[in-house]
C-alpha atoms as a printed R data frame, in Angstrom:
    type eleno elety resid chain resno       x       y      z
1   ATOM     1    CA   MET     A     1 -11.581  -9.445 45.818
2   ATOM     2    CA   SER     A     2  -9.928  -9.101 42.402
3   ATOM     3    CA   LEU     A     3  -8.364  -6.104 40.685
4   ATOM     4    CA   LEU     A     4 -11.335  -5.533 38.356
5   ATOM     5    CA   ASP     A     5 -14.156  -6.098 40.850
6   ATOM     6    CA   PRO     A     6 -16.593  -3.148 40.722
7   ATOM     7    CA   GLY     A     7 -16.518  -0.818 43.698
8   ATOM     8    CA   LEU     A     8 -14.157   1.621 45.352
9   ATOM     9    CA   SER     A     9 -11.497  -0.006 47.497
10  ATOM    10    CA   LEU     A    10  -9.925   2.627 49.761
11  ATOM    11    CA   THR     A    11  -7.720   0.609 52.108
12  ATOM    12    CA   LEU     A    12  -3.975   0.660 51.483
13  ATOM    13    CA   ARG     A    13  -3.274  -1.797 54.325
14  ATOM    14    CA   PRO     A    14  -3.085  -4.676 53.933
15  ATOM    15    CA   MET     A    15  -1.757  -3.838 50.457
16  ATOM    16    CA   ARG     A    16  -2.978  -6.343 47.872
17  ATOM    17    CA   TYR     A    17  -0.720  -5.282 44.995
18  ATOM    18    CA   PRO     A    18   2.485  -3.757 46.418
19  ATOM    19    CA   GLN     A    19   4.149  -3.808 42.983
20  ATOM    20    CA   PHE     A    20   2.021  -0.840 41.903
21  ATOM    21    CA   PHE     A    21   3.031   1.132 44.992
22  ATOM    22    CA   GLU     A    22   6.689   0.463 44.156
23  ATOM    23    CA   MET     A    23   6.050   1.664 40.593
24  ATOM    24    CA   TYR     A    24   4.517   4.840 42.037
25  ATOM    25    CA   ARG     A    25   7.567   5.407 44.259
26  ATOM    26    CA   ALA     A    26   9.960   4.820 41.347
27  ATOM    27    CA   ALA     A    27   8.029   7.283 39.190
28  ATOM    28    CA   ILE     A    28   8.221   9.977 41.873
29  ATOM    29    CA   LYS     A    29  12.001   9.566 41.994
30  ATOM    30    CA   ASN     A    30  12.208  10.079 38.228
31  ATOM    31    CA   THR     A    31  10.882  13.625 38.091
32  ATOM    32    CA   TRP     A    32  11.746  16.130 35.381
33  ATOM    33    CA   THR     A    33  10.376  19.428 34.093
34  ATOM    34    CA   VAL     A    34   9.978  20.858 30.621
35  ATOM    35    CA   GLU     A    35  11.964  23.932 31.616
36  ATOM    36    CA   GLU     A    36  15.085  21.756 31.827
37  ATOM    37    CA   VAL     A    37  15.000  21.048 28.082
38  ATOM    38    CA   ASP     A    38  17.208  23.369 26.016
39  ATOM    39    CA   PHE     A    39  15.986  23.805 22.439
40  ATOM    40    CA   ALA     A    40  18.577  26.493 21.583
41  ATOM    41    CA   THR     A    41  20.549  24.417 19.064
42  ATOM    42    CA   ASP     A    42  17.407  22.808 17.581
43  ATOM    43    CA   VAL     A    43  16.191  26.012 15.954
44  ATOM    44    CA   HIS     A    44  19.547  26.458 14.220
45  ATOM    45    CA   ASP     A    45  19.509  22.816 13.088
46  ATOM    46    CA   LEU     A    46  16.059  23.224 11.551
47  ATOM    47    CA   ARG     A    47  17.027  26.370  9.685
48  ATOM    48    CA   ALA     A    48  20.563  25.617  8.585
49  ATOM    49    CA   LYS     A    49  21.442  21.934  8.849
50  ATOM    50    CA   MET     A    50  18.408  19.972  7.662
51  ATOM    51    CA   SER     A    51  17.068  19.156  4.222
52  ATOM    52    CA   ASP     A    52  13.504  19.856  3.144
53  ATOM    53    CA   ALA     A    53  12.725  16.129  3.474
54  ATOM    54    CA   GLU     A    54  14.081  16.059  7.038
55  ATOM    55    CA   ARG     A    55  12.097  19.184  7.936
56  ATOM    56    CA   HIS     A    56   8.956  17.528  6.542
57  ATOM    57    CA   LEU     A    57   9.629  14.520  8.782
58  ATOM    58    CA   VAL     A    58   9.925  16.792 11.818
59  ATOM    59    CA   GLN     A    59   6.788  18.762 10.902
60  ATOM    60    CA   ARG     A    60   4.712  15.592 10.633
61  ATOM    61    CA   LEU     A    61   6.228  14.177 13.816
62  ATOM    62    CA   VAL     A    62   5.474  17.349 15.775
63  ATOM    63    CA   ALA     A    63   1.919  17.373 14.415
64  ATOM    64    CA   PHE     A    64   1.402  13.843 15.755
65  ATOM    65    CA   PHE     A    65   2.948  14.763 19.103
66  ATOM    66    CA   ALA     A    66   0.504  17.679 19.398
67  ATOM    67    CA   THR     A    67  -2.418  15.420 20.378
68  ATOM    68    CA   GLY     A    68  -1.020  11.908 20.914
69  ATOM    69    CA   ASP     A    69  -0.545  12.078 24.680
70  ATOM    70    CA   SER     A    70  -3.872  13.864 25.162
71  ATOM    71    CA   ILE     A    71  -5.677  10.819 23.743
72  ATOM    72    CA   VAL     A    72  -3.780   8.539 26.142
73  ATOM    73    CA   ALA     A    73  -4.585  10.800 29.105
74  ATOM    74    CA   ASN     A    74  -8.291  10.727 28.269
75  ATOM    75    CA   ASN     A    75  -8.310   6.932 28.139
76  ATOM    76    CA   LEU     A    76  -6.410   6.778 31.409
77  ATOM    77    CA   VAL     A    77  -9.143   8.725 33.192
78  ATOM    78    CA   LEU     A    78 -12.190   7.370 31.352
79  ATOM    79    CA   SER     A    79 -11.187   3.694 31.486
80  ATOM    80    CA   LEU     A    80  -8.196   2.674 33.603
81  ATOM    81    CA   TYR     A    81  -8.672   4.838 36.693
82  ATOM    82    CA   ARG     A    82 -12.375   4.128 36.628
83  ATOM    83    CA   HIS     A    83 -12.097   0.346 36.702
84  ATOM    84    CA   VAL     A    84  -8.762  -0.659 38.277
85  ATOM    85    CA   ASN     A    85  -9.952  -1.165 41.847
86  ATOM    86    CA   ALA     A    86  -6.923  -0.980 44.121
87  ATOM    87    CA   PRO     A    87  -5.816   2.267 45.794
88  ATOM    88    CA   GLU     A    88  -2.114   1.521 45.280
89  ATOM    89    CA   ALA     A    89  -2.707   0.984 41.549
90  ATOM    90    CA   ARG     A    90  -4.716   4.194 41.370
91  ATOM    91    CA   MET     A    91  -1.804   5.996 43.037
92  ATOM    92    CA   TYR     A    92   0.398   4.939 40.134
93  ATOM    93    CA   LEU     A    93  -2.260   5.898 37.586
94  ATOM    94    CA   SER     A    94  -2.502   9.347 39.219
95  ATOM    95    CA   ARG     A    95   1.224   9.779 38.742
96  ATOM    96    CA   GLN     A    96   0.943   8.556 35.149
97  ATOM    97    CA   LEU     A    97  -1.741  11.164 34.479
98  ATOM    98    CA   TYR     A    98   0.660  13.859 35.738
99  ATOM    99    CA   GLU     A    99   3.343  12.522 33.395
100 ATOM   100    CA   GLU     A   100   0.946  12.553 30.428
101 ATOM   101    CA   ALA     A   101   0.199  16.207 31.211
102 ATOM   102    CA   LEU     A   102   3.937  16.868 31.369
103 ATOM   103    CA   HIS     A   103   4.371  15.273 27.951
104 ATOM   104    CA   VAL     A   104   1.580  17.448 26.571
105 ATOM   105    CA   GLN     A   105   3.392  20.502 27.963
106 ATOM   106    CA   PHE     A   106   6.684  19.305 26.438
107 ATOM   107    CA   TYR     A   107   5.140  18.942 22.991
108 ATOM   108    CA   LEU     A   108   3.336  22.276 23.328
109 ATOM   109    CA   THR     A   109   6.680  23.926 24.092
110 ATOM   110    CA   LEU     A   110   8.207  22.019 21.189
111 ATOM   111    CA   LEU     A   111   5.534  23.323 18.835
112 ATOM   112    CA   ASP     A   112   5.901  26.899 20.061
113 ATOM   113    CA   THR     A   113   9.667  26.667 19.503
114 ATOM   114    CA   TYR     A   114   9.735  24.852 16.174
115 ATOM   115    CA   VAL     A   115   6.666  26.500 14.643
116 ATOM   116    CA   PRO     A   116   6.670  30.216 15.611
117 ATOM   117    CA   ASP     A   117   3.994  31.180 13.069
118 ATOM   118    CA   PRO     A   118   0.520  31.032 14.768
119 ATOM   119    CA   ASP     A   119  -1.253  29.897 11.604
120 ATOM   120    CA   GLU     A   120   1.197  27.045 11.063
121 ATOM   121    CA   ARG     A   121   0.822  26.043 14.720
122 ATOM   122    CA   ALA     A   122  -2.948  25.976 14.330
123 ATOM   123    CA   ARG     A   123  -2.559  23.661 11.346
124 ATOM   124    CA   ALA     A   124  -0.315  21.372 13.382
125 ATOM   125    CA   PHE     A   125  -2.922  21.073 16.135
126 ATOM   126    CA   ALA     A   126  -5.589  20.372 13.511
127 ATOM   127    CA   ALA     A   127  -3.531  17.530 12.017
128 ATOM   128    CA   VAL     A   128  -5.800  14.831 13.485
129 ATOM   129    CA   GLU     A   129  -8.490  16.134 11.146
130 ATOM   130    CA   THR     A   130  -6.547  17.434  8.142
131 ATOM   131    CA   ILE     A   131  -3.565  15.090  7.613
132 ATOM   132    CA   PRO     A   132  -4.770  11.636  6.495
133 ATOM   133    CA   SER     A   133  -1.860   9.642  7.935
134 ATOM   134    CA   ILE     A   134  -2.316  11.240 11.365
135 ATOM   135    CA   ARG     A   135  -6.111  11.087 11.176
136 ATOM   136    CA   LYS     A   136  -5.906   7.333 10.555
137 ATOM   137    CA   LYS     A   137  -3.868   6.807 13.735
138 ATOM   138    CA   ALA     A   138  -6.189   9.061 15.745
139 ATOM   139    CA   GLU     A   139  -9.277   7.248 14.476
140 ATOM   140    CA   PHE     A   140  -7.733   3.915 15.482
141 ATOM   141    CA   ALA     A   141  -7.020   5.199 19.011
142 ATOM   142    CA   LEU     A   142 -10.372   6.922 19.428
143 ATOM   143    CA   ARG     A   143 -12.264   3.843 18.253
144 ATOM   144    CA   TRP     A   144 -10.666   1.819 21.041
145 ATOM   145    CA   LEU     A   145 -11.256   4.629 23.536
146 ATOM   146    CA   ASP     A   146 -14.945   4.624 22.547
147 ATOM   147    CA   SER     A   147 -15.108   0.832 22.846
148 ATOM   148    CA   VAL     A   148 -15.447   1.130 26.633
149 ATOM   149    CA   HIS     A   149 -17.366   4.419 26.693
150 ATOM   150    CA   ASP     A   150 -20.614   2.817 27.886
151 ATOM   151    CA   VAL     A   151 -18.981   0.354 30.313
152 ATOM   152    CA   THR     A   152 -19.827   1.801 33.718
153 ATOM   153    CA   ARG     A   153 -19.134  -1.368 35.740
154 ATOM   154    CA   LEU     A   154 -17.175  -4.513 34.977
155 ATOM   155    CA   ASP     A   155 -20.009  -6.812 36.026
156 ATOM   156    CA   THR     A   156 -19.871  -9.287 33.161
157 ATOM   157    CA   ARG     A   157 -17.162 -11.292 31.444
158 ATOM   158    CA   GLU     A   158 -17.827  -9.375 28.218
159 ATOM   159    CA   ASP     A   159 -17.378  -6.024 29.967
160 ATOM   160    CA   ARG     A   160 -14.068  -7.184 31.446
161 ATOM   161    CA   ARG     A   161 -12.996  -8.460 28.076
162 ATOM   162    CA   ARG     A   162 -13.684  -5.069 26.490
163 ATOM   163    CA   PHE     A   163 -11.714  -3.364 29.250
164 ATOM   164    CA   VAL     A   164  -8.701  -5.674 28.820
165 ATOM   165    CA   LEU     A   165  -8.667  -5.167 25.045
166 ATOM   166    CA   ASN     A   166  -8.763  -1.404 25.540
167 ATOM   167    CA   LEU     A   167  -5.893  -1.627 28.023
168 ATOM   168    CA   ILE     A   168  -3.804  -3.819 25.704
169 ATOM   169    CA   CYS     A   169  -4.471  -1.487 22.782
170 ATOM   170    CA   PHE     A   170  -3.210   1.599 24.571
171 ATOM   171    CA   ALA     A   171  -0.191  -0.194 26.057
172 ATOM   172    CA   ALA     A   172   0.876  -2.359 23.109
173 ATOM   173    CA   CYS     A   173  -0.272  -0.255 20.148
174 ATOM   174    CA   ILE     A   174  -0.551   3.430 21.085
175 ATOM   175    CA   GLU     A   175   2.352   3.638 23.522
176 ATOM   176    CA   GLY     A   176   4.161   0.485 22.398
177 ATOM   177    CA   LEU     A   177   4.077   1.037 18.619
178 ATOM   178    CA   PHE     A   178   2.956   4.580 17.693
179 ATOM   179    CA   PHE     A   179   5.063   6.303 20.345
180 ATOM   180    CA   PHE     A   180   8.050   3.995 20.011
181 ATOM   181    CA   ALA     A   181   8.174   4.563 16.260
182 ATOM   182    CA   ALA     A   182   8.134   8.306 16.933
183 ATOM   183    CA   PHE     A   183  11.038   7.900 19.358
184 ATOM   184    CA   ALA     A   184  12.970   6.017 16.669
185 ATOM   185    CA   TYR     A   185  12.679   8.977 14.274
186 ATOM   186    CA   VAL     A   186  13.958  11.312 17.006
187 ATOM   187    CA   TYR     A   187  16.932   9.079 17.786
188 ATOM   188    CA   PHE     A   188  17.715   8.684 14.081
189 ATOM   189    CA   LEU     A   189  18.024  12.468 13.854
190 ATOM   190    CA   ARG     A   190  20.147  12.506 16.994
191 ATOM   191    CA   SER     A   191  22.447   9.899 15.406
192 ATOM   192    CA   ARG     A   192  22.952  12.456 12.630
193 ATOM   193    CA   GLY     A   193  23.907  15.107 15.212
194 ATOM   194    CA   LEU     A   194  20.565  16.933 14.921
195 ATOM   195    CA   LEU     A   195  17.930  18.236 17.364
196 ATOM   196    CA   HIS     A   196  19.658  17.457 20.658
197 ATOM   197    CA   GLY     A   197  16.987  19.333 22.633
198 ATOM   198    CA   LEU     A   198  14.229  17.177 21.210
199 ATOM   199    CA   ALA     A   199  16.301  14.056 21.889
200 ATOM   200    CA   ALA     A   200  17.035  15.089 25.482
201 ATOM   201    CA   GLY     A   201  13.350  15.646 26.245
202 ATOM   202    CA   THR     A   202  12.460  12.439 24.411
203 ATOM   203    CA   ASN     A   203  14.814  10.513 26.709
204 ATOM   204    CA   TRP     A   204  12.607  11.476 29.639
205 ATOM   205    CA   VAL     A   205   9.368  10.828 27.742
206 ATOM   206    CA   PHE     A   206  10.735   7.475 26.590
207 ATOM   207    CA   ARG     A   207  11.565   6.491 30.165
208 ATOM   208    CA   ASP     A   208   8.068   7.495 31.309
209 ATOM   209    CA   GLU     A   209   6.343   5.616 28.495
210 ATOM   210    CA   SER     A   210   8.385   2.474 29.188
211 ATOM   211    CA   ALA     A   211   7.156   2.624 32.791
212 ATOM   212    CA   HIS     A   212   3.564   3.196 31.654
213 ATOM   213    CA   MET     A   213   3.723   0.107 29.477
214 ATOM   214    CA   ALA     A   214   5.237  -1.938 32.287
215 ATOM   215    CA   ALA     A   215   2.410  -0.915 34.635
216 ATOM   216    CA   ALA     A   216  -0.292  -1.653 32.056
217 ATOM   217    CA   PHE     A   217   1.165  -5.062 31.251
218 ATOM   218    CA   GLU     A   218   1.386  -5.807 34.984
219 ATOM   219    CA   ILE     A   219  -2.330  -5.037 35.265
220 ATOM   220    CA   VAL     A   220  -2.936  -7.452 32.384
221 ATOM   221    CA   ARG     A   221  -0.780 -10.103 34.102
222 ATOM   222    CA   VAL     A   222  -2.715  -9.772 37.364
223 ATOM   223    CA   VAL     A   223  -6.062  -9.943 35.552
224 ATOM   224    CA   ARG     A   224  -4.885 -13.009 33.642
225 ATOM   225    CA   GLU     A   225  -3.937 -14.655 36.937
226 ATOM   226    CA   GLU     A   226  -7.250 -13.763 38.599
227 ATOM   227    CA   ASP     A   227  -9.539 -14.209 35.586
228 ATOM   228    CA   PRO     A   228  -7.751 -16.644 33.225
229 ATOM   229    CA   GLU     A   229 -10.838 -17.554 31.212
230 ATOM   230    CA   LEU     A   230 -10.752 -14.087 29.621
231 ATOM   231    CA   PHE     A   231  -7.535 -14.951 27.791
232 ATOM   232    CA   ASP     A   232  -8.915 -17.450 25.315
233 ATOM   233    CA   ASP     A   233  -8.217 -17.978 21.615
234 ATOM   234    CA   ARG     A   234 -10.686 -15.243 20.727
235 ATOM   235    CA   MET     A   235  -8.817 -12.716 22.881
236 ATOM   236    CA   GLU     A   236  -5.483 -13.646 21.304
237 ATOM   237    CA   ALA     A   237  -6.911 -13.397 17.782
238 ATOM   238    CA   ASP     A   238  -8.397  -9.980 18.534
239 ATOM   239    CA   VAL     A   239  -5.087  -8.684 19.928
240 ATOM   240    CA   ARG     A   240  -3.133  -9.966 16.919
241 ATOM   241    CA   ALA     A   241  -5.613  -8.282 14.549
242 ATOM   242    CA   MET     A   242  -5.395  -5.062 16.588
243 ATOM   243    CA   ILE     A   243  -1.589  -5.054 16.421
244 ATOM   244    CA   ALA     A   244  -1.602  -5.763 12.681
245 ATOM   245    CA   GLU     A   245  -3.958  -2.818 12.100
246 ATOM   246    CA   ALA     A   246  -1.788  -0.544 14.272
247 ATOM   247    CA   ILE     A   247   1.288  -1.497 12.228
248 ATOM   248    CA   GLU     A   248  -0.525  -0.630  8.988
249 ATOM   249    CA   CYS     A   249  -1.569   2.745 10.434
250 ATOM   250    CA   GLU     A   250   2.018   3.493 11.430
251 ATOM   251    CA   VAL     A   251   3.420   2.338  8.084
252 ATOM   252    CA   GLN     A   252   1.068   4.770  6.309
253 ATOM   253    CA   PHE     A   253   2.421   7.489  8.612
254 ATOM   254    CA   ALA     A   254   5.986   6.444  7.682
255 ATOM   255    CA   GLU     A   255   5.139   6.716  3.988
256 ATOM   256    CA   ASP     A   256   4.041  10.298  4.653
257 ATOM   257    CA   LEU     A   257   7.033  11.209  6.855
258 ATOM   258    CA   LEU     A   258   9.557   9.787  4.420
259 ATOM   259    CA   SER     A   259   7.820  10.889  1.233
260 ATOM   260    CA   GLY     A   260  10.637  13.323  0.437
261 ATOM   261    CA   GLY     A   261  13.314  10.670  0.757
262 ATOM   262    CA   VAL     A   262  15.432  10.712  3.947
263 ATOM   263    CA   SER     A   263  18.842   9.082  3.567
264 ATOM   264    CA   GLY     A   264  19.277   6.266  6.093
265 ATOM   265    CA   LEU     A   265  15.559   5.644  6.659
266 ATOM   266    CA   SER     A   266  13.158   3.536  4.628
267 ATOM   267    CA   VAL     A   267   9.528   2.533  4.996
268 ATOM   268    CA   ARG     A   268  10.628  -1.099  4.792
269 ATOM   269    CA   ASP     A   269  12.927  -0.674  7.802
270 ATOM   270    CA   VAL     A   270  10.213   1.146  9.745
271 ATOM   271    CA   ARG     A   271   7.814  -1.741  9.104
272 ATOM   272    CA   GLU     A   272  10.411  -4.255 10.277
273 ATOM   273    CA   TYR     A   273  11.094  -2.191 13.404
274 ATOM   274    CA   LEU     A   274   7.356  -2.069 14.153
275 ATOM   275    CA   GLN     A   275   7.120  -5.840 13.703
276 ATOM   276    CA   PHE     A   276  10.126  -6.246 16.008
277 ATOM   277    CA   CYS     A   277   8.411  -4.129 18.667
278 ATOM   278    CA   ALA     A   278   5.121  -6.017 18.121
279 ATOM   279    CA   ASP     A   279   6.868  -9.318 18.826
280 ATOM   280    CA   GLN     A   280   8.175  -7.840 22.080
281 ATOM   281    CA   ARG     A   281   4.644  -6.824 23.090
282 ATOM   282    CA   LEU     A   282   3.224 -10.250 22.207
283 ATOM   283    CA   ALA     A   283   5.942 -11.963 24.248
284 ATOM   284    CA   THR     A   284   5.146  -9.745 27.232
285 ATOM   285    CA   LEU     A   285   1.506 -10.793 26.914
286 ATOM   286    CA   GLY     A   286   2.527 -14.450 26.971
287 ATOM   287    CA   TRP     A   287   1.878 -15.193 23.296
288 ATOM   288    CA   ARG     A   288   4.219 -16.369 20.566
289 ATOM   289    CA   ALA     A   289   5.862 -13.887 18.217
290 ATOM   290    CA   GLY     A   290   3.896 -13.046 15.115
291 ATOM   291    CA   TYR     A   291   6.605 -11.692 12.830
292 ATOM   292    CA   GLY     A   292  10.066 -12.988 13.740
293 ATOM   293    CA   ALA     A   293  11.489  -9.564 12.894
294 ATOM   294    CA   ARG     A   294  14.870  -8.151 13.859
295 ATOM   295    CA   ASN     A   295  15.665  -4.592 14.887
296 ATOM   296    CA   PRO     A   296  16.944  -2.850 11.721
297 ATOM   297    CA   PHE     A   297  17.922   0.343 13.539
298 ATOM   298    CA   GLY     A   298  21.389   0.013 15.014
299 ATOM   299    CA   PHE     A   299  21.147   3.511 16.469
300 ATOM   300    CA   MET     A   300  18.416   2.242 18.812
301 ATOM   301    CA   ASP     A   301  20.783  -0.227 20.485
302 ATOM   302    CA   LEU     A   302  22.114   2.587 22.683
303 ATOM   303    CA   GLN     A   303  18.719   3.193 24.240
304 ATOM   304    CA   ASP     A   304  19.153   0.538 26.923
305 ATOM   305    CA   VAL     A   305  22.297   2.291 28.143
306 ATOM   306    CA   GLN     A   306  22.217   5.296 30.437
307 ATOM   307    CA   GLU     A   307  23.043   8.375 28.393
308 ATOM   308    CA   VAL     A   308  26.400   9.998 29.060
309 ATOM   309    CA   ALA     A   309  26.576  13.702 28.319
310 ATOM   310    CA   ASN     A   310  29.033  16.488 28.914
311 ATOM   311    CA   PHE     A   311  27.549  18.412 31.840
312 ATOM   312    CA   PHE     A   312  28.753  21.722 30.457
313 ATOM   313    CA   GLU     A   313  27.108  21.088 27.085
314 ATOM   314    CA   ARG     A   314  23.842  19.401 28.010
315 ATOM   315    CA   ARG     A   315  22.134  18.243 31.154
316 ATOM   316    CA   VAL     A   316  22.448  14.487 31.735
317 ATOM   317    CA   SER     A   317  18.897  13.324 31.054
318 ATOM   318    CA   ALA     A   318  18.933   9.905 32.677
319 ATOM   319    CA   TYR     A   319  18.963  11.118 36.266
320 ATOM   320    CA   GLN     A   320  16.831  10.227 39.254
321 ATOM   321    CA   VAL     A   321  15.752  12.546 42.035
322 ATOM   322    CA   GLY     A   322  16.936  11.580 45.499
323 ATOM   323    CA   VAL     A   323  18.491   8.235 44.537
324 ATOM   324    CA   THR     A   324  21.699   6.887 43.070
325 ATOM   325    CA   GLY     A   325  22.249   4.246 40.437
326 ATOM   326    CA   THR     A   326  21.318   3.730 36.826
327 ATOM   327    CA   VAL     A   327  18.097   3.898 34.896
328 ATOM   328    CA   THR     A   328  17.023   0.694 33.155
329 ATOM   329    CA   PHE     A   329  15.227   1.279 29.876
330 ATOM   330    CA   ASP     A   330  12.664  -0.973 28.210
331 ATOM   331    CA   ASP     A   331  14.402  -3.955 26.611
332 ATOM   332    CA   ALA     A   332  12.394  -3.698 23.398
333 ATOM   333    CA   PHE     A   333  15.267  -1.725 21.946
């Protein structure tokens, strides 16, 4: 029996894919709550320390955050949980769904804090329809979500192929490019001494998303091992085209975010960072790099190091519940 065989496997012993159970256990240890995030200094930063161009960046970023994780959660339920047929893998996906809900709550709290006016908040939530640069990203994600809408069983090679492309899109493009670019903007602001509450919460979201990508790519690896004929030249060409389109969507978003001119950030550097991340995703999938890009953002180099914070100023964000040791972040940074 393979991971994508139709049916409903219910037996945890003998465990066919123990790596997913270990991912589930690791995720449980890394538990956080939105109530632990302190936005007190952020409000002052927005009002007194930031330029109009920087505030525009934050407004657009928050508008994207408002619905981004909800799209991922819907795909998780409608595609991944439906077709990944191993109870230990579904245990991890259940935990991931909880984390996506937690991220939605975090961004809801962020919106309520940053945008106190109800009318402005309503406009932020409507951004997927009213702001072209955000609508373009949403349409890209929703098109891939809809690509498996009518796949009820993975009976044929074509159905499995559609499922794998959907999975790669959400791991490599939505989480691996759209979200990682958003994290870069947050950490740029942190490098300027701004919005420490947003950065602290983003540390936890970043850690979760890195784990989500690792789990999705492990599913792809297992499927490739069990069903290698799926990963032909056509599959590779489709993934490369998908990634190229995602980069263009995100670059258009960068042009919007940085339209007021933010010192230290350029659309060119954002494009190079996206290409750098894309090469990391392609390597993880077992394909050659497509761009040969470097990481232009030196402030991102710190993201593979456990954050050190003064306990009396801010809560250390890189903690684990019930265990000791360090947290290892995704090496794409």
